[in-house]
N, C-alpha and C positions, 0 to 999 in steps of 0.2 A: 102404185102400176098407172092407175089412170092420169096421170099428171108427165106422163112419157107416151103420149100419142100422137107427137108429133109424126110426121109423113117420113121423118130423117129416122127414127129411132123406135118406129111402129111396130116392124115385123121383130124387135131385137127387146121388145119395151118388158117384157119376164126376164130376161137376162140382166138390163142394166140395174131394173129393179133389186134385184138379189144382190147386185153388186153395192148401190148404193145403201144398200138396209147392214149388208155387211161389213160396208166402211163407217157406217155409224157407229154400231155397235161395236165395233174394234175399239174405236176412240173414248167409247161412253164410261161414265163414272157414274152406275148406277145404282150405287150406294146415296150418291149427291143431286143426282137425277139430274146433269149435267152433261152435257158434248161441249167440245175443242172441237170446232168445225176447223182452226187452223192447223189442225194437225190431219187434213183429210187433202191431197191436191190431185187434180186431175191434171194429168199429162196427157197430151194429143201427138199421137206420132204423125208426122206429112206420110201418104203414102198407104198406111193401114189399113184395116180394113172394121167397119162396126163389128162385124162377129168374133173379131180377136180381143176385143176389150179384155180386161181380165184386171182382179184388185189384186197390189200387190202389200204384202202385211211387211212392210218394212219402209225402206227409204230408195227410192231410185236414185243414182248418180249418173246421169247421160253423158259421161267424161270418156276419154282415153287415158292410157298410161302417160305418164310425162316421155316415157321415151318408149319407142315402138318393139325395144329387144324385152323389155318388163315384162313380165308375167300376164295374164290377162284375167286368169279366176286365182284369187286367195283362198286359202281354208282357213277355218280359225282363226279369221282378221283379228290382230290387235292393233289397234289402229291410234296413230299420232294423229290430233285435231290438231292443226295449228294456225294461229291468225298470224303469228310470227311471220315473219319473212326468212326466208331458206337464202339470206344472202349478208355479206356484214354489217353493221351499221353504220348510216350513214350520219355524218357529223350536222350535228344542229343548227352549228353556225357555218357562214361561208369561208372556206378555206380555198387556198388556191393550190393546188398540190404540182409542182414540176414533176416531170419526170425525165431527165436528160444524159441520162445513163443505164447500159443494161443494167449493172448492177442495183438500181434504184426499182425499175420494172421487175428485176428477181423478186427482191425485196418485196416489193407490192403481191406479186404473184403469190409468193410463198407465205405471206400475212392472211390474202384471201382463203388458199388453199389449206389453213391452217384452219379459220373458221369455219369453212364447211365440213371437215372433219371433225372439229367437235361436235357441231350440230350433228352431225349424222350417228356421232358415239351416243352423244343423249339420248336421240329416238331409239335407238338398239338398245343402250342399258334399261331405258323404261318398257325393253321386252315388246317394242311396236316391230311389227311387220309390212305394213302396212302405212303411209304418208297421206294424210289428205291436207292438203295447202291452201290457205286461203288467197293466197298470190304465187304470182308464177317466181319462177330461178331459173338462171341462169343457165347456159352448157355446160358451164363449169360445174356446178352444183348437181347438174342433171347426171352427167357421165361420173360423178361421184355416186351418185346413188345406185347408180346401176352396177358399178363395181364390187359396192358393198352389199348388193342384193338386198337392197328397200325398194320396193316399188315406192310410185310416189304420183297421186293427181293434183295437178295445181288448178288453180282459177275456181275453188268449189265456191259457190255461193255460202253470203253469211249466213242468211236464212237455212240452206244445206246444213250447214256446219255446226248450229244451233240444234238441226233436229236430229243427226247424227250425234250431237251428245247428249241429247233426251232419249232417243232409243238405246245406245247404248250404255247410259248410266257412265259416259264419260265424261273428263272436261278439257275445255279449251285448253289450248295453251298458247296465253298472247306475248309470250317473249322466251328467248333462250337466257337463263340466267344460272 
């Protein structure tokens, strides 16, 4: 508590000290006398007050759902943790594709839709009721996720993905196959 005597936190030094101690104890391995400080993250919020500071035992992902009509709260979440992009694979070599007719466009569109359908089906079959994706996805995939009632969050950072996997004892899915 004595190290928290600056002008800014002086009035709340007891509260801050308790939060700091509880944070360290929550990640400490007391048997090994080891503390992994990388598991503690301090997150500041613009416009907040110091007395509103709190310890969250878990992971805070400050992101919106990918579609405004997706539910904001999910109870008993079963999370698909994806580092795989939610889109059809891009060719590894440079190809030139000409779409010069409505039929070719429809064929490309149907192929993409089938790919998105397969990705959603695999997530649902795995039991997921929430998708966290490291990458973005286009409006077609987003619309399909909404239709299939599979809420999703896109552009989740790699560090957050790893922490979620650790906290949930989950597995990061690097590709659909």
